N, CA, C and O of each residue as an XYZ file, in Angstrom:
476
protein
N     -20.644      0.559     -4.105
C     -19.195      0.514     -4.098
C     -18.720      0.513     -5.548
O     -19.122     -0.348     -6.331
N     -17.869      1.470     -5.911
C     -17.399      1.577     -7.278
C     -15.965      1.129     -7.403
O     -15.131      1.404     -6.540
N     -15.688      0.430     -8.496
C     -14.318      0.119     -8.880
C     -13.966      1.136     -9.949
O     -14.649      1.234    -10.968
N     -12.917      1.881     -9.722
C     -12.569      2.979    -10.615
C     -11.391      2.559    -11.478
O     -10.426      1.979    -10.981
N     -11.468      2.852    -12.767
C     -10.317      2.579    -13.614
C      -9.701      3.886    -14.075
O     -10.223      4.957    -13.766
N      -8.610      3.817    -14.802
C      -7.848      4.995    -15.184
C      -8.668      6.019    -15.951
O      -8.376      7.213    -15.885
N      -9.665      5.588    -16.662
C     -10.420      6.505    -17.491
C     -11.389      7.368    -16.702
O     -11.835      8.399    -17.206
N     -11.733      6.973    -15.465
C     -12.765      7.711    -14.750
C     -12.358      8.245    -13.382
O     -13.176      8.882    -12.718
N     -11.124      8.010    -12.935
C     -10.736      8.393    -11.574
C     -10.363      9.862    -11.479
O      -9.972     10.492    -12.461
N     -10.495     10.390    -10.266
C     -10.016     11.728     -9.967
C      -9.154     11.662     -8.726
O      -9.254     10.710     -7.952
N      -8.325     12.640     -8.528
C      -7.422     12.656     -7.386
C      -8.197     12.952     -6.110
O      -8.824     14.004     -5.985
N      -8.152     12.021     -5.166
C      -8.786     12.232     -3.867
C      -7.753     12.209     -2.759
O      -8.114     12.130     -1.584
N      -6.470     12.277     -3.104
C      -5.393     12.192     -2.115
C      -5.101     13.529     -1.462
O      -5.234     14.586     -2.080
N      -4.702     13.463     -0.211
C      -4.220     14.635      0.499
C      -3.015     14.214      1.320
O      -2.909     13.054      1.717
N      -2.105     15.143      1.577
C      -0.905     14.856      2.350
C      -1.227     14.879      3.840
O      -1.343     15.954      4.429
N      -1.372     13.709      4.454
C      -1.645     13.625      5.880
C      -0.782     12.549      6.522
O      -1.213     11.902      7.477
N       0.423     12.347      6.017
C       1.294     11.298      6.524
C       1.787     11.616      7.918
O       2.071     12.766      8.253
N       1.884     10.554      8.739
C       2.398     10.713     10.095
C       3.870     10.375     10.180
O       4.524     10.715     11.166
N       4.409      9.708      9.161
C       5.825      9.341      9.176
C       6.383      9.404      7.764
O       5.649      9.326      6.778
N       7.702      9.548      7.693
C       8.388      9.661      6.415
C       8.298      8.362      5.626
O       8.392      7.270      6.188
N       8.117      8.494      4.337
C       8.091      7.331      3.454
C       9.377      7.263      2.655
O      10.017      8.275      2.371
N       9.740      6.024      2.298
C      10.946      5.755      1.527
C      10.529      5.117      0.209
O       9.660      4.245      0.188
N      11.147      5.547     -0.892
C      10.859      4.958     -2.202
C      11.362      3.524     -2.253
O      12.498      3.246     -1.869
N      10.527      2.623     -2.720
C      10.864      1.214     -2.891
C      10.215      0.730     -4.182
O       9.443      1.464     -4.800
N      10.512     -0.469     -4.584
C       9.852     -1.112     -5.720
C       9.678     -2.578     -5.344
O      10.588     -3.389     -5.516
N       8.490     -2.906     -4.826
C       8.210     -4.253     -4.329
C       6.948     -4.779     -5.001
O       5.887     -4.161     -4.919
N       7.071     -5.916     -5.661
C       5.875     -6.540     -6.246
C       4.927     -6.925     -5.129
O       5.355     -7.360     -4.060
N       3.627     -6.761     -5.382
C       2.653     -7.048     -4.341
C       1.304     -7.432     -4.953
O       1.009     -7.126     -6.108
N       0.508     -8.106     -4.145
C      -0.870     -8.455     -4.502
C      -1.785     -7.825     -3.471
O      -1.518     -7.877     -2.271
N      -2.859     -7.234     -3.947
C      -3.826     -6.499     -3.138
C      -5.146     -7.262     -3.193
O      -5.603     -7.632     -4.274
N      -5.758     -7.499     -2.038
C      -7.068     -8.142     -2.032
C      -8.012     -7.387     -1.102
O      -7.638     -6.970     -0.006
N      -9.242     -7.226     -1.572
C     -10.330     -6.648     -0.788
C     -11.566     -7.483     -1.106
O     -11.502     -8.375     -1.951
N     -12.677     -7.213     -0.451
C     -13.876     -7.985     -0.773
C     -14.294     -7.886     -2.246
O     -14.963     -8.781     -2.762
N     -13.903     -6.806     -2.917
C     -14.314     -6.604     -4.314
C     -13.209     -6.790     -5.344
O     -13.497     -7.041     -6.514
N     -11.946     -6.670     -4.931
C     -10.850     -6.657     -5.899
C      -9.711     -7.576     -5.495
O      -9.425     -7.755     -4.311
N      -9.073     -8.151     -6.491
C      -7.756     -8.774     -6.340
C      -6.903     -8.169     -7.439
O      -7.222     -8.289     -8.622
N      -5.808     -7.513     -7.041
C      -4.974     -6.771     -7.979
C      -3.516     -7.162     -7.848
O      -3.032     -7.435     -6.749
N      -2.830     -7.187     -8.955
C      -1.375     -7.302     -8.968
C      -0.834     -5.903     -9.181
O      -1.354     -5.154    -10.009
N       0.204     -5.542     -8.443
C       0.771     -4.212     -8.589
C       2.113     -4.120     -7.907
O       2.808     -5.121     -7.735
N       2.476     -2.905     -7.519
C       3.749     -2.641     -6.856
C       3.549     -1.681     -5.700
O       2.726     -0.768     -5.766
N       4.309     -1.897     -4.642
C       4.420     -0.920     -3.575
C       5.579     -0.021     -3.972
O       6.690     -0.496     -4.206
N       5.318      1.285     -4.049
C       6.357      2.204     -4.528
C       6.873      3.147     -3.456
O       7.868      3.837     -3.678
N       6.229      3.196     -2.306
C       6.828      3.837     -1.141
C       6.255      3.216      0.117
O       5.174      2.627      0.110
N       7.014      3.364      1.207
C       6.753      2.593      2.414
C       7.175      3.393      3.640
O       8.182      4.100      3.613
N       6.400      3.278      4.711
C       6.765      3.878      5.997
C       6.339      2.932      7.107
O       5.818      1.848      6.843
N       6.561      3.346      8.351
C       6.147      2.512      9.476
C       4.636      2.468      9.611
O       4.094      1.573     10.260
N       3.945      3.438      8.997
C       2.495      3.515      9.119
C       1.726      3.095      7.880
O       0.534      2.802      7.969
N       2.378      3.060      6.731
C       1.615      2.773      5.527
C       2.465      2.574      4.300
O       3.691      2.476      4.367
N       1.773      2.517      3.165
C       2.439      2.286      1.889
C       1.577      2.824      0.760
O       0.391      3.102      0.933
N       2.205      2.963     -0.403
C       1.476      3.338     -1.615
C       1.462      2.130     -2.531
O       2.515      1.623     -2.920
N       0.253      1.663     -2.879
C       0.091      0.529     -3.785
C      -0.252      1.078     -5.162
O      -1.323      1.650     -5.367
N       0.674      0.896     -6.106
C       0.518      1.390     -7.470
C      -0.231      0.345     -8.286
O       0.203     -0.802     -8.389
N      -1.367      0.751     -8.869
C      -2.210     -0.180     -9.604
C      -3.040      0.571    -10.637
O      -3.250      1.778    -10.516
N      -3.510     -0.146    -11.649
C      -4.363      0.446    -12.673
C      -5.803      0.642    -12.206
O      -6.562      1.362    -12.855
N      -6.191      0.024    -11.107
C      -7.551      0.135    -10.593
C      -7.524      0.634     -9.162
O      -6.566      0.390     -8.428
N      -8.577      1.334     -8.768
C      -8.662      1.933     -7.439
C      -9.869      1.381     -6.696
O     -10.925      1.152     -7.286
N      -9.702      1.173     -5.406
C     -10.774      0.683     -4.545
C     -11.381      1.868     -3.795
O     -10.908      2.997     -3.921
N     -12.410      1.611     -3.030
C     -13.067      2.654     -2.248
C     -12.229      3.065     -1.046
O     -11.585      2.224     -0.417
N     -12.235      4.355     -0.725
C     -11.620      4.821      0.514
C     -12.356      4.171      1.683
O     -13.574      3.995      1.646
N     -11.591      3.816      2.731
C     -12.172      3.177      3.900
C     -12.222      1.664      3.823
O     -12.510      1.004      4.821
N     -11.949      1.111      2.663
C     -11.978     -0.345      2.484
C     -10.849     -1.006      3.296
O      -9.712     -0.532      3.280
N     -11.164     -2.085      3.993
C     -10.139     -2.870      4.683
C      -9.616     -3.904      3.693
O     -10.392     -4.604      3.043
N      -8.279     -3.995      3.586
C      -7.650     -4.822      2.561
C      -6.494     -5.634      3.142
O      -6.057     -5.402      4.270
N      -6.011     -6.585      2.352
C      -4.783     -7.302      2.663
C      -3.824     -7.093      1.500
O      -4.223     -7.117      0.335
N      -2.555     -6.888      1.833
C      -1.516     -6.732      0.820
C      -0.449     -7.776      1.093
O       0.008     -7.934      2.225
N      -0.056     -8.487      0.042
C       0.964     -9.530      0.120
C       2.189     -9.025     -0.627
O       2.165     -8.902     -1.852
N       3.265     -8.731      0.107
C       4.481     -8.175     -0.482
C       5.490     -9.279     -0.764
O       5.763    -10.113      0.099
N       6.044     -9.283     -1.975
C       7.087    -10.235     -2.354
C       8.422     -9.731     -1.814
O       9.116     -8.944     -2.459
N       8.759    -10.198     -0.631
C       9.965     -9.765      0.065
C      11.147    -10.624     -0.380
O      11.052    -11.851     -0.359
N      12.266    -10.000     -0.786
C      13.444    -10.786     -1.178
C      13.910    -11.709     -0.046
O      13.831    -11.355      1.130
N      14.390    -12.878     -0.416
C      14.930    -13.882      0.506
C      13.901    -14.364      1.535
O      14.265    -14.782      2.635
N      12.643    -14.304      1.178
C      11.573    -14.789      2.049
C      10.764    -15.803      1.253
O      10.373    -15.528      0.119
N      10.508    -16.971      1.834
C       9.833    -18.061      1.124
C       8.386    -17.731      0.767
O       7.889    -18.159     -0.275
N       7.719    -16.982      1.619
C       6.318    -16.635      1.375
C       6.147    -15.124      1.436
O       6.911    -14.443      2.120
N       5.153    -14.592      0.730
C       4.928    -13.144      0.793
C       4.581    -12.690      2.207
O       4.003    -13.446      2.987
N       4.938    -11.456      2.527
C       4.572    -10.840      3.794
C       3.153    -10.298      3.657
O       2.881     -9.485      2.774
N       2.252    -10.745      4.524
C       0.870    -10.277      4.501
C       0.673     -9.185      5.546
O       1.023     -9.359      6.713
N       0.109     -8.058      5.116
C      -0.241     -6.985      6.042
C      -1.686     -6.569      5.784
O      -2.179     -6.612      4.657
N      -2.348     -6.164      6.869
C      -3.695     -5.608      6.760
C      -3.579     -4.099      6.700
O      -2.703     -3.502      7.326
N      -4.484     -3.483      5.930
C      -4.430     -2.032      5.773
C      -5.821     -1.489      5.460
O      -6.768     -2.232      5.201
N      -5.898     -0.174      5.496
C      -7.136      0.520      5.125
C      -6.809      1.510      4.014
O      -5.801      2.213      4.086
N      -7.651      1.572      2.989
C      -7.482      2.558      1.926
C      -7.820      3.926      2.506
O      -8.958      4.180      2.901
N      -6.818      4.805      2.552
C      -7.032      6.147      3.102
C      -7.269      7.178      2.000
O      -8.012      8.139      2.202
N      -6.645      6.987      0.838
C      -6.825      7.895     -0.282
C      -6.466      7.201     -1.583
O      -5.771      6.185     -1.592
N      -6.952      7.767     -2.686
C      -6.629      7.252     -4.013
C      -6.157      8.412     -4.879
O      -6.471      9.570     -4.605
N      -5.402      8.094     -5.920
C      -4.889      9.157     -6.788
C      -4.701      8.663     -8.214
O      -4.456      7.483     -8.462
N      -4.821      9.585     -9.120
C      -4.452      9.363    -10.513
C      -3.530     10.494    -10.968
O      -3.443     10.811    -12.154
N      -2.840     11.097     -9.987
C      -2.045     12.295    -10.262
C      -0.548     12.020    -10.203
O      -0.078     11.021    -10.748
N       0.197     12.893     -9.551
C       1.663     12.906     -9.609
C       2.331     11.624     -9.125
O       3.403     11.279     -9.622
N       1.745     10.916     -8.186
C       2.336      9.658     -7.722
C       2.087      8.519     -8.694
O       2.671      7.445     -8.552
N       1.249      8.734     -9.656
C       0.808      7.662    -10.531
C      -0.467      7.071     -9.954
O      -0.922      7.475     -8.884
N      -1.023      6.137    -10.651
C      -2.274      5.517    -10.234
C      -2.066      4.633     -9.028
O      -1.120      3.846     -8.994
N      -2.934      4.746     -8.036
C      -2.832      3.848     -6.905
C      -3.554      4.360     -5.678
O      -4.382      5.270     -5.735
N      -3.198      3.726     -4.547
C      -3.899      3.973     -3.298
C      -2.925      4.117     -2.148
O      -1.962      3.358     -2.038
N      -3.178      5.091     -1.293
C      -2.440      5.246     -0.052
C      -3.100      4.379      1.004
O      -4.284      4.543      1.299
N      -2.337      3.460      1.570
C      -2.874      2.500      2.529
C      -2.242      2.713      3.899
O      -1.024      2.850      4.012
N      -3.068      2.741      4.930
C      -2.588      2.838      6.313
C      -2.609      1.438      6.915
O      -3.625      0.745      6.869
N      -1.466      1.029      7.483
C      -1.366     -0.306      8.076
C      -2.293     -0.436      9.272
O      -2.505      0.518     10.021
N      -2.843     -1.637      9.439
C      -3.717     -1.964     10.563
C      -3.190     -3.219     11.239
O      -2.921     -4.218     10.573
N      -3.042     -3.175     12.544
C      -2.698     -4.359     13.337
C      -1.371     -5.006     12.949
O      -1.233     -6.224     13.065
N      -0.396     -4.230     12.492
C       0.922     -4.797     12.166
C       1.648     -5.145     13.461
O       1.727     -4.330     14.379
N       2.178     -6.367     13.523
C       2.907     -6.767     14.729
C       4.387     -6.387     14.612
O       4.830     -5.900     13.572
N       5.142     -6.614     15.685
C       6.560     -6.236     15.702
C       7.360     -6.939     14.613
O       8.253     -6.337     14.017
N       7.050     -8.209     14.345
C       7.754     -8.949     13.302
C       7.519     -8.362     11.922
O       8.456     -8.218     11.137
N       6.264     -8.020     11.622
C       5.948     -7.404     10.335
C       6.636     -6.043     10.208
O       7.197     -5.714      9.162
N       6.585     -5.258     11.287
C       7.223     -3.939     11.247
C       8.741     -4.048     11.078
O       9.352     -3.199     10.429
N       9.345     -5.075     11.650
C      10.787     -5.273     11.486
C      11.119     -5.582     10.026
O      12.104     -5.072      9.493
N      10.312     -6.404      9.386
C      10.534     -6.714      7.971
C      10.349     -5.461      7.125
O      11.150     -5.195      6.229
N       9.299     -4.689      7.402
C       9.065     -3.448      6.669
C      10.208     -2.454      6.877
O      10.613     -1.758      5.946
N      10.726     -2.395      8.111
C      11.865     -1.516      8.395
C      13.069     -1.910      7.551
O      13.767     -1.045      7.022
N      13.315     -3.199      7.424
C      14.425     -3.657      6.593
C      14.240     -3.285      5.137
O      15.197     -2.892      4.470
N      13.014     -3.407      4.634
C      12.725     -3.044      3.245
C      12.901     -1.547      2.992
O      13.313     -1.127      1.911
N      12.579     -0.760      4.010
C      12.655      0.702      3.874
C      13.993      1.247      4.360
O      14.151      2.461      4.483
N      14.938      0.390      4.634
C      16.245      0.853      5.091
C      16.198      1.492      6.470
O      17.009      2.362      6.787
N      15.230      1.049      7.300
C      15.149      1.543      8.660
C      14.036      2.548      8.895
O      13.699      2.823     10.047
N      13.447      3.113      7.827
C      12.435      4.156      8.001
C      11.141      3.642      8.612
O      10.373      4.427      9.166
N      10.885      2.350      8.523
C       9.608      1.821      9.010
C       9.661      1.389     10.467
O       8.718      0.759     10.946
N      10.722      1.702     11.182
C      10.808      1.318     12.600
C       9.743      2.000     13.418
O       9.418      3.159     13.162
N       9.184      1.300     14.410
C       8.160      1.931     15.255
C       8.748      3.010     16.130
O       8.025      3.641     16.901
């Protein structure tokens, strides 16, 4: 399992989105068995998000992302899978597909995305 930094990464992303994403700027923390990262979520949909970070994890990795949601006492935790990584036009980061998000989590995500994240 490799941890990739900006100096050695290549674009492995492809456009395979199932739903429209909305641009956002949300501080977030990313955790996997190998990494804990501070970064930002820069786009969001009902199915996934883009986590912008200086380091990239392996595709297929199951992760947790903690989003700093305004007017919420604790971060929103979501489970996701790394579907692709990029060092190209989107900036450095990872495309994450949500896993096991419940209705409450999806409602919060919908509010953050201005309604785009509705199931």
